PADOLO-576988 format. One record per residue (C-alpha): residue number from 0; residue in one letter; chain; z, x, y. Coordinates in steps of 0.02 Angstrom, whole numbers. Layout:
REM PADOLO-576988
   pos   code   unit       c3       c1       c2
   NUM      A      A        Z        X        Y
...
//
This chain:
REM PADOLO-576988
   pos   code   unit       c3       c1       c2
     0      M      A     4110     5716     5404
     1      S      A     4058     5836     5269
     2      Y      A     4163     5875     5117
     3      H      A     4197     6049     5051
     4      T      A     4322     6143     4945
     5      T      A     4465     6244     5014
     6      Q      A     4382     6404     4952
     7      N      A     4238     6377     5073
     8      K      A     4294     6469     5230
     9      F      A     4142     6418     5333
    10      P      A     4105     6234     5300
    11      M      A     3939     6162     5353
    12      R      A     3957     6047     5503
    13      P      A     3786     5978     5545
    14      K      A     3749     5909     5718
    15      I      A     3702     5726     5700
    16      S      A     3633     5614     5834
    17      Y      A     3587     5431     5839
    18      K      A     3476     5359     5976
    19      N      A     3490     5523     6071
    20      K      A     3682     5518     6068
    21      D      A     3781     5650     5975
    22      I      A     3903     5586     5845
    23      S      A     4068     5679     5850
    24      Y      A     4128     5771     5697
    25      K      A     4291     5712     5616
    26      L      A     4409     5814     5509
    27      N      A     4478     5661     5418
    28      T      A     4431     5480     5395
    29      K      A     4503     5320     5323
    30      F      A     4398     5250     5180
    31      L      A     4453     5098     5081
    32      G      A     4630     5118     5149
    33      I      A     4646     5301     5100
    34      Y      A     4644     5445     5223
    35      I      A     4539     5590     5161
    36      K      A     4522     5760     5245
    37      E      A     4360     5858     5245
    38      N      A     4429     5979     5114
    39      L      A     4473     5830     5002
    40      K      A     4661     5851     5027
    41      W      A     4774     5699     5037
    42      T      A     4901     5769     5161
    43      T      A     4851     5649     5302
    44      H      A     4867     5500     5185
    45      I      A     5034     5557     5116
    46      N      A     5107     5587     5290
    47      T      A     5046     5418     5354
    48      F      A     5113     5329     5200
    49      R      A     5280     5421     5215
    50      L      A     5300     5362     5396
    51      Q      A     5262     5182     5344
    52      L      A     5392     5193     5205
    53      C      A     5522     5261     5327
    54      K      A     5493     5112     5443
    55      V      A     5509     4987     5300
    56      R      A     5667     5072     5238
    57      Y      A     5743     5062     5413
    58      I      A     5704     4876     5424
    59      I      A     5779     4843     5252
    60      K      A     5936     4941     5294
    61      S      A     5949     4848     5462
    62      V      A     5944     4674     5383
    63      E      A     6048     4722     5231
    64      G      A     6210     4680     5321
    65      L      A     6143     4512     5376
    66      L      A     6089     4458     5202
    67      G      A     6231     4527     5096
//
């Protein structure tokens, strides 16, 4: 993964190999629990976090009637 700004229309994507095997290029990665895209945007992290919050909210609403 290489990082670049959104103004860069043609980002550099070098071909990397290790022990004669090509390593695939990724557009985003998870680093220390945070998803980062190659253009340093947080949209992947925000969308993943939003889905997790929706699941937790559903669980809380489901058990609310049982506890209250």
